N, C-alpha and C positions, 0 to 999 in steps of 0.2 A: 504494500500500500504506500502511495506517495506521501512524503512529509510536507509537500507543498500545499499550502492552504488555498492559494488564489492564483489563477491564470488570467492576466489582463490581455484581451484581444483588441487590437487596433487595426482597422482596415484602411490603408492609405491609397488615395488616388488623386494625384495632381494637387495635393494640399501640403507641399513640402514645408513651408514656413510654419503653418499651423500645426502640422504633425510634430515637428521638432519642439514647439512650445508645449504641446500636450504632453509629450514624453518628459520634457523637463519638469512639468508640474507633477507627474507621477513619481519621478525620482527625487523630488525636492526633499530636503532634510526632514521636514515636519510632515511629510505626506503619508507614508505607509511604514508602520513598524511591525511587520509580520512577514512570514515566508511567502514571497510572491515571485512570479515570473511574468515577463512581458513578451508577447508574441505579436510581431507586426507583420502583416501580409500586405505587400505592395502590389496593386492590381495593374501592373504594366504602365506606371505613370510616365509621362513624357517631360516632367519638370525636374528630373534628376533626384527625385525623392529617395529612391532606394540607396543610391550612393551617399547622399547626405546623412540619411539615418544610420547607415553602416559606419560612416566616419565618426559621427557624434556619439553613437551608443554601442560601439563594438564591444562585445563581451557582456553587455547588460541586457540586450534584447535578442530574441530569436527572430531573425529576419527571414521572411519567405518572399522571394521575388517571382511573381507570376509572369508568364510570357503573353498573357492576354487578360483583359478585364472580365472577371467572372462575376462582378457585382458584389454588393454588400452581403447578400445572403450566402452566395457561394464562397465568398472570401472568409466569412466567419466559420462556415462549415469546415473549410480546409484548415484554418488556424486551430479550430477546436480539436482536430484529429491529433495534433502534436502536443496539446495541453496536458499537464499532469496534475493540476490543482484540483482540490476538492470542489472549489467554486470556480465558475467562469464569470468574468466581468467584461461585458461588451462596452467598449468606450470609443466614442467617435473621435476622429483625428482633429475635429474643430471644437475641442473642449479644453477646459482648464480645470484641474482638480483643486478645490478650495478646502482649506481648514480640515484636513483629515477626513474628507468626505468618503473615501473608500473604506477606511476602518469603521466609520459610523454606519455605513451601509451594511457591512458585514455583521456588525453588532445587532443592527435592526433585524437582519435575516435570522440570526440565532434566536432572537426574542420572539420572532413571528415565523417559525418554521413552516406553519401550515400554509403560508402564502405561496411558497415554492418559486415565485418570481418576485424580485424586489427592485425598486427604483427610488430615485431621489427627486430633488427639486432642481430645475435649471433656470438660469438667469442669463441675460445678455451681458455684453462686456461692460455696460454702464451700470450694472447692478439691478436693472429693472427686470421684472418677471418675464421669463420665456415660458409660456404655458404648455409648451409641447412635450413636457416630460411624461405625460400620461393622457389617455383618451378613454372614452366609452365607445362601445361598438356601434357600427352603422345600423340604422333601422330605417324603415320606410318613412317614419316621421322626420328623422334627422336629414334624410335625403330630400324630402319635400321642403324642409326649412332652408336647406342649402340652395335648392333650385330657385325658390321665390325670393331669396335674399334675406330671409328672417334671421339666419345665423350670422349674417354680416351686420344687419341693422341692430340686432339685439345680442351682440357678441357676449355680453357679460351676464347672460341669463342661462340657467340650465334648461329652461323650457324650450327656447328657440335655438340654443347652441348646445344640444345635449352631448354630441361627440366631444366637443371641446371643454365640457364641464365648465361652462362659461361663468357660472356663479361662484366658483371656488377659487380662492387666491393661492392655493397650493400650500397653505400652511397646515402643519399637523400631520396626522397619519390618516390614510384613507385606502380602502379597498377599491380597486379600479378594474376595468376590463382589460386595458392595454397599457403596458409600460413601454416607454420609448426605447428603441434599440441604441440610443446614444449613450445610455447609462443604465444598463440592465444586468442584474445579478441573478444567476441561476446555478444550482448545483450541477456539476458535470454529469453525474449519473442520470439526473432527470433530463438534462439536455440530450443525452444519448438515447434515453428511453423515448423521447419525443422525436428523435431522428433529426434534431437540430432545426434549422430553417428549411422551409420548402423552397428549393432552388428555382421554382417557377416564378418566384418574386425576385426579380433582378435587383431592384432598388425601390424602397417604399412598400409598406404593407406586410413585410416579412415578420416583424415583431407582433403585429396585430394577429396574423395567422397563427403564430406560435402561441401567443397568450390565449387565444380563443380555443385552440386545441388543448392547451394545458388545463383550461377551466373545465373541459369535458372529462379530464382525468382527476378532477377534484382540487385543482390549484385555485388560490384566491389572491391574484396579484395585488401587491400593496406598494405604496410609496410613502416616503417620509421627507419632511422638509429639513430634518436634521442633517441630511447628507445633500449638500448643495454644490453644484458645479456650474461653470460658465459653459454655455453651448451657443456658439455663434449661429449655426444652422445653415444648411444648403451650400456649403463652401465648395463642394466638388461639382456642383451643377451651376454653370455660369450662364447658360441660355435658358431663360425663364419658360419658354414654350416647351422645350425638351423636358424640363422638370415637371411641368403640368401634365404632359402626355404620359410620363411614367407614373405620376400620381393617380391620374384617372384610370389608367390601365390596372394599377394595383387595386384600386377601389372596386373595379369590376370583378377582378379575380376573387376578392374577399366576399363579394355578394354571391358569386357562383359557388363558393366553397362553404359559406357559413349561413346563408339565408335558407329558409325552408324551400323545397322545390317549387311550391305553388307561388311563392312571392319573388322568385328570382327574376322572371321576365319583367315584372313591374319595377323591381329594384334597378335593373339594368336600364330600363327606359327612363326612369327618373334620374339616374346618374348621367345619362346622355343629355338630359335637359340642362344640366349644370353649365357646361361650357357654352351651350347655345344661348342660354339666358344671359350669361355674362357678356357674350359677344354682342347680343342685341341691346342690352342695357348700356354698355359703354359706347356702342355705335350711336344710340339716341343722345347720350350725354355729349358726345363729340359734335353731333349735328347741332345741339343747342349751345355750342360754344365753350364747353368745358374741356379746355386743352389738356388737363391732367388725365383725361380718359382716353386720349389718342393712343398712347402706348398700350394701355390695357386692351383696347379694342383690337389692335394688331396682334397682340399675344393670344388672346382668346380666339380670334379669328383663325390663327395658325393652328391652334389646338383643335378647333372644330373641323377644319379642312383635313386634319390628319386622323379623323375619327375611325377610319378603317383599322388603324394601328391599335386603338384602345377598345374598340368594340368587339374585336375578335377574341 
């Protein structure tokens, strides 16, 4: 049996500077005082990430260099295969570990072992809340609220923004449906029992699928604000329409995998209405002279024109 308590998995893709800072925060003197290893998998970055990571952390990280980009899900699956820790911590490269957050999350996991998946709180670089540390599952109501814009107009309510748990400031402890993959702790044995991430999810949605499958096996994912990190968000996706196409495609996969068969067609149809409604709304606002909507109109128009990619 391994004496290693924790394996930290970091998937790098064209985020060289951020990845180096994230790793610096992990190895900081006051960060982690327990047996841990760091496994970094580079997904064929073109910004010299692998070489820079090797030069800066040789002997301190296990670096895997891929010849192709196999995505966030595939990358974590590969990295987990060489992990030896009792626990796996999935940590995004665009994060900074604050105030012994990793140790606090491990302590939280030991106190709440029934959860089986654990997460913390995320904030932006300026210290303001980044609410994307956790989510609730998609439902027909949440999709409807998204399509007609209620989740945007009333972002800070649970009623109209149920997926985003809009009425909660992320303080304290809470059971949630989905813990973000940017800072997700799970026992390695349970990860293996679950088969890790489903590689059909290239990027986005993989942690939602994992958590929803885990809930069917009795897990009760939980988050705590005691363990807080910085998460910048979206650093490896620089073209907004590409990011949204991946996101909508992932949401469609989640509907097909986790909705009841009778509600799947309605769910997919409502999801398709989201990019279309955003395109039409921003088109109308542009027509009415709202220049701030011009870029959004172009982005959502591009997403709608690429619907064959995410409807399949």
